[in-house]
C-alpha positions in Angstrom: -0.4 6.0 19.3 1.9 6.9 16.4 0.1 7.1 13.0 1.8 6.4 9.6 0.9 7.1 6.0 2.2 4.9 3.3 2.1 5.9 -0.4 3.0 3.2 -2.9 3.0 2.1 -6.6 3.8 -1.2 -8.2 5.4 -1.7 -11.6 5.4 -2.6 -14.4 2.5 -0.4 -15.5 -0.2 -1.5 -17.9 -2.6 1.2 -19.0 -5.1 -1.2 -20.6 -5.8 -3.3 -17.5 -4.5 -3.6 -13.9 -1.7 -6.2 -13.7 -2.0 -9.0 -11.2 0.6 -7.4 -8.9 -1.5 -4.2 -8.8 -4.7 -6.1 -8.0 -2.9 -8.0 -5.2 -1.5 -4.9 -3.7 -4.9 -3.2 -3.7 -6.5 -6.3 -2.1 -3.8 -6.4 0.6 -4.3 -2.7 1.5 -8.1 -2.8 1.3 -8.3 -5.8 3.6 -5.8 -4.5 6.2 -7.0 -2.9 9.4 -6.3 0.7 8.3 -8.3 3.9 8.9 -8.0 5.5 5.5 -7.3 3.9 2.1 -7.2 5.6 -1.3 -6.3 3.4 -4.3 -5.9 4.7 -7.8 -4.3 3.8 -11.1 -1.0 5.7 -10.5 -0.7 5.8 -6.7 -2.2 4.5 -3.5 -2.2 5.8 0.0 -3.2 4.3 3.3 -3.1 5.5 6.9 -3.3 3.9 10.3 -1.6 2.9 13.5 2.1 2.1 13.1 1.7 -1.7 13.7 -1.1 -1.9 11.2 0.6 0.0 8.5 3.9 -1.9 8.9 2.1 -5.2 8.9 0.2 -4.2 5.7 3.5 -3.0 4.0 5.1 -6.3 4.8 2.2 -8.2 3.2 2.1 -5.7 0.3 5.8 -6.2 -0.6 5.7 -10.0 -0.3 2.5 -10.6 -2.1 2.9 -8.0 -5.0 6.5 -9.3 -5.7 5.2 -12.8 -5.7 2.5 -11.7 -8.2 5.0 -10.3 -10.7 5.9 -6.8 -9.6 9.4 -5.8 -10.7 9.4 -2.7 -8.6 7.5 -1.4 -5.6 8.1 2.2 -4.7 6.9 3.3 -1.3 7.2 6.1 1.1 6.2 5.9 4.8 5.6 9.1 6.8 4.9 9.6 10.5 1.8 11.8 10.6 1.7 12.1 14.3 -0.1 10.8 17.3 -3.8 10.8 16.9 -3.7 13.0 13.7 -5.8 12.3 10.7 
């Protein structure tokens, strides 16, 4: 099974408190069926099977934009078959 890693951020930034779009993005990724999730104030990563990551990315884009994100930057990398 091909595994993917996604790294993403949502904007605009707010250093005082997490904006709604960032909270939504975090909730989408944390509730997805992914193997490894690391969320932080300036970047987030998640890993899993290709179908699971692509499904999560679709939801992430749709829901964070609907919650007010003006930019979503993401990178998706193939990390191999069975690699962690």
